[in-house]
C-alpha positions in Angstrom: -62.1 -194.2 130.4 -65.4 -194.8 131.0 -67.0 -194.5 128.1 -63.7 -196.2 126.0 -65.0 -199.6 127.9 -68.0 -199.6 126.5 -66.2 -198.6 122.6 -66.8 -201.6 119.9 -65.1 -199.1 117.2 -63.1 -201.2 114.6 -65.4 -204.8 115.9 -67.8 -206.8 113.8 -71.1 -208.2 115.5 -73.4 -210.7 114.4 -76.9 -210.5 115.8 -79.5 -213.5 114.8 -83.2 -212.6 115.3 -82.3 -208.6 114.7 -84.8 -207.6 112.4 -86.8 -206.7 115.1 -87.2 -206.8 119.2 -84.9 -207.4 121.6 -82.4 -208.9 118.6 -82.6 -204.8 116.6 -82.0 -202.9 120.0 -78.9 -204.7 120.5 -77.7 -204.2 116.8 -78.9 -200.6 117.4 -76.9 -200.2 120.5 -73.8 -202.0 119.0 -74.0 -199.6 115.6 -73.9 -196.7 118.3 -70.9 -198.1 120.2 -68.9 -197.8 116.9 -69.2 -202.0 115.7 -70.5 -202.9 112.1 -73.3 -205.3 112.6 -74.7 -207.8 110.4 -78.6 -208.6 110.7 -80.2 -211.4 110.3 -82.9 -212.9 110.2 -85.5 -215.6 108.2 -86.6 -212.3 106.0 -84.4 -209.9 104.1 -86.6 -207.0 103.9 -87.4 -206.2 107.8 -83.3 -207.1 108.3 -82.7 -204.4 105.2 -84.9 -201.9 107.5 -82.8 -202.4 110.4 -79.5 -201.2 108.5 -81.2 -198.6 106.7 -82.4 -197.3 110.0 -78.4 -197.7 111.3 -77.0 -196.6 107.9 -79.5 -193.7 108.5 -77.9 -192.4 112.3 -74.7 -193.1 110.6 -73.7 -196.7 110.9 -72.6 -199.8 109.5 -74.1 -202.4 108.6 -75.3 -205.3 106.6 -78.4 -207.9 106.0 -78.2 -211.7 105.9 -81.2 -213.7 106.0 -80.8 -217.1 108.1 -82.9 -220.0 108.9 -80.9 -221.2 112.2 -82.2 -224.6 112.0 -80.1 -224.9 109.1 -76.2 -225.7 109.6 -75.7 -224.8 106.5 -76.8 -221.4 106.3 -75.6 -220.7 110.1 -72.0 -221.1 108.6 -73.2 -219.3 105.8 -73.9 -216.3 108.2 -70.6 -216.1 109.7 -69.0 -216.7 106.2 -70.5 -214.1 104.4 -69.8 -211.7 108.0 -66.1 -212.3 107.6 -66.7 -211.7 103.5 -68.0 -208.4 104.7 -66.0 -207.0 107.0 -62.9 -209.5 107.4 -63.5 -210.6 111.3 -66.3 -211.7 113.8 -65.8 -209.8 117.2 -69.4 -210.9 119.0 -71.7 -213.5 118.4 -74.8 -212.9 119.6 -77.2 -216.2 119.3 -80.9 -214.3 120.2 -82.8 -215.9 117.7 -85.3 -219.3 118.8 -88.6 -220.7 118.8 -91.1 -221.7 121.4 -94.3 -223.6 119.3 -95.1 -225.2 122.8 -96.8 -223.7 125.4 -99.1 -225.8 127.9 -98.0 -229.0 129.8 -94.9 -230.8 129.2 -96.9 -234.3 129.3 -97.9 -233.0 125.7 -95.3 -232.1 124.5 -94.7 -233.7 121.0 -91.3 -235.6 119.8 -91.1 -233.3 116.7 -91.5 -230.5 119.1 -88.9 -231.4 121.1 -86.3 -232.1 118.2 -87.3 -228.6 116.4 -86.8 -227.2 119.5 -83.6 -228.4 121.0 -82.1 -227.9 117.3 -83.4 -224.6 117.0 -82.4 -222.9 120.5 -79.5 -225.2 121.0 -77.9 -227.0 118.7 -77.9 -223.6 116.0 -75.9 -222.0 118.8 -73.1 -224.8 118.6 -72.8 -224.3 115.1 -72.3 -220.4 115.3 -69.8 -220.8 118.3 -67.6 -223.1 116.6 -67.8 -221.1 113.4 -66.8 -217.9 114.8 -64.2 -219.6 117.2 -61.2 -220.0 114.5 -61.1 -215.8 114.4 -61.8 -215.4 117.8 -58.9 -217.6 118.7 -56.1 -216.5 116.5 -57.0 -212.8 117.5 -57.3 -213.9 120.8 -60.5 -212.2 122.0 -64.1 -212.7 120.9 -67.8 -212.8 122.9 -70.2 -215.3 122.4 -73.8 -214.4 123.9 -76.2 -216.9 124.2 -79.4 -214.9 124.9 -81.9 -217.7 127.2 -84.8 -217.1 129.6 -85.7 -216.7 132.9 -87.7 -219.6 132.0 -84.1 -221.6 132.3 -83.9 -221.0 135.9 -87.2 -222.1 137.0 -89.6 -225.1 136.2 -92.9 -223.5 134.0 -96.2 -225.2 133.8 -96.6 -222.8 130.9 -93.0 -222.7 128.9 -91.1 -225.9 130.2 -89.4 -226.8 126.8 -88.6 -223.5 126.4 -86.9 -223.3 130.0 -85.2 -226.9 129.1 -83.7 -225.5 125.8 -82.6 -222.2 127.4 -80.6 -224.1 130.6 -79.4 -226.4 128.0 -77.8 -223.0 126.5 -76.2 -222.3 129.5 -74.6 -225.3 130.1 -73.0 -225.4 126.6 -72.0 -221.5 127.2 -70.7 -222.7 130.8 -68.5 -226.0 128.8 -67.0 -223.3 126.0 -66.5 -221.1 128.3 -64.0 -223.1 130.3 -62.5 -225.3 126.7 -62.1 -221.8 125.0 -61.0 -219.6 127.6 -57.1 -219.7 127.1 -57.9 -218.8 123.5 -59.5 -215.5 124.8 -63.2 -216.0 124.0 -65.5 -215.8 126.6 -69.1 -217.2 126.6 -71.8 -216.0 128.4 -76.4 -216.0 128.8 -78.3 -213.1 129.1 -81.4 -214.4 131.2 -84.6 -212.3 129.9 -87.7 -211.8 132.3 -90.8 -210.8 130.1 -90.2 -208.5 127.6 -92.7 -206.8 125.0 -91.9 -207.8 121.9 -94.3 -209.8 119.6 -92.1 -212.9 120.1 -93.8 -212.9 124.2 -96.6 -211.4 122.9 -99.0 -214.6 124.4 -97.5 -213.6 127.8 -98.7 -210.0 128.3 -101.5 -209.4 125.8 -103.6 -210.1 127.8 -104.6 -206.4 130.4 -105.2 -208.7 133.7 -102.0 -210.8 133.3 -100.2 -207.9 132.1 -100.8 -206.3 135.2 -100.7 -209.7 137.6 -97.3 -209.7 135.9 -96.5 -205.9 136.2 -97.4 -206.4 140.2 -95.2 -209.4 140.8 -92.0 -207.2 139.6 -89.7 -205.4 142.0 -89.7 -202.8 139.0 -93.1 -202.7 138.3 -93.1 -202.9 134.6 -92.1 -205.5 131.8 -88.9 -205.1 130.5 -88.4 -203.3 127.2 -85.7 -204.2 124.5 -83.2 -201.8 125.2 -83.4 -203.3 129.3 -81.8 -205.9 127.0 -78.7 -204.1 124.9 -77.7 -202.5 127.5 -76.4 -205.7 129.6 -75.3 -207.2 126.3 -73.2 -204.1 125.2 -71.1 -204.8 128.6 -70.2 -207.9 127.9 -69.7 -207.3 123.9 -67.3 -204.8 125.3 -63.9 -204.5 127.1 -66.4 -203.3 130.3 -66.7 -207.2 130.2 -63.4 -208.7 129.3 -63.4 -210.5 132.9 -66.8 -212.1 132.6 -66.9 -215.8 131.4 -69.5 -218.8 131.8 -72.0 -216.5 133.6 -75.6 -215.4 133.6 -76.7 -212.1 133.6 -80.8 -212.2 134.5 -82.0 -208.9 133.6 -86.3 -209.6 134.6 -87.4 -206.6 136.7 -85.7 -208.5 140.0 -88.7 -211.3 139.3 -86.5 -214.0 140.5 -85.7 -212.7 144.0 -88.9 -213.4 145.4 -90.7 -216.9 146.7 -92.4 -218.4 144.3 
């Protein structure tokens, strides 16, 4: 019974930004749990590498490119998943952009708009695209990968935090509206995870050491640390969780700032 709670056999999962990092770790774990996985990113070759790695272990996956700033491509990704596998049971919105670091006073209008489209509006497009099938089956899980930057103000990542907090508001409202259709919508808020996306925050050894010292578990996160909570939310084990944030940060947010 315990293992069956985390079983995704017969399920289809679409994961954006899954050619590397957190998205890839989720894709590989979902495949191990029995899901058919649609790997997506801007470039086909790295996506196909993930597909090959999953198939080598006996899993099933396919690759579809997508730029999340393009509504038509977002809708096409879901359409391709439905064409390949006949359904989408789990939609993980993991891809995001963060071109702005530093003071909020320096934030340009065009960057604000770009980040809102990529990090927030695209999630709404994906959610709306998968809703019909999920509602018909009265079952589905939508997961937004946000950030602990959504939970407090930041002098370094102000706009990233703004977009990720907007994602949480979107998730809560979708969860309230679509719960009657059996659709769950949740967020995972990672802390600092060792990925190429976040490398600017840890590649300096002294800065990394300070961050590790400030983390109760004494280390930075790894992509697989986020994959486990994602499996919880995607599987029957998370069947009564909706509209929530699961914070996965080694304990950094429990301390006084």
